[in-house]
C-alpha positions as CSV (number, residue, x, y, z in Angstrom):
1,X,-18.1,2.4,-1.2
2,X,-18.4,-0.7,-3.4
3,X,-17.8,1.3,-6.6
4,X,-14.8,2.9,-4.9
5,X,-13.4,-0.6,-4.1
6,X,-14.0,-1.7,-7.7
7,X,-12.2,1.4,-9.0
8,X,-9.3,0.8,-6.6
9,X,-9.0,-2.8,-7.8
10,X,-9.0,-1.8,-11.4
11,X,-6.4,0.9,-10.7
12,X,-4.3,-1.6,-8.8
13,X,-4.5,-4.1,-11.6
14,X,-3.3,-1.5,-14.1
15,X,-0.4,-0.4,-12.0
16,X,0.6,-4.0,-11.3
17,X,0.5,-4.7,-15.1
18,X,2.9,-1.8,-15.4
19,X,5.3,-3.6,-13.1
20,X,4.5,-1.4,-10.0
21,X,3.8,-2.8,-6.6
22,X,0.7,-1.5,-4.9
23,X,0.6,-1.3,-1.1
24,X,-2.5,-0.2,0.7
25,X,-2.7,1.0,4.2
26,X,-5.9,1.9,6.0
27,X,-6.3,5.4,7.6
28,X,-6.6,3.6,10.9
29,X,-3.3,1.9,10.5
30,X,-1.6,5.1,9.2
31,X,-2.8,7.0,12.3
32,X,-2.4,4.3,14.9
33,X,0.7,2.4,13.7
34,X,2.8,4.8,11.5
35,X,5.9,3.0,12.7
36,X,4.6,-0.3,11.4
37,X,3.7,1.3,8.0
38,X,7.2,2.8,7.9
39,X,8.7,-0.7,8.6
40,X,6.5,-2.2,5.9
41,X,7.5,0.4,3.3
42,X,11.2,0.1,4.1
43,X,10.9,-3.7,3.8
44,X,9.2,-3.3,0.4
45,X,12.0,-1.1,-0.8
46,X,14.6,-3.6,0.4
47,X,16.0,-1.3,3.1
48,X,17.1,-2.4,6.5
49,X,15.0,-1.4,9.5
50,X,16.3,1.8,11.1
């Protein structure tokens, strides 16, 4: 798991350096609060909440 996190951090850093925004959501949040994830994603895209 530690190596996975390190690889994730390296990948995130590369994507951020390319000008991309990385958003991470846990499986738990995706399954228990999909509406909240939806709101977060719309906010990141600059879209009004629907």
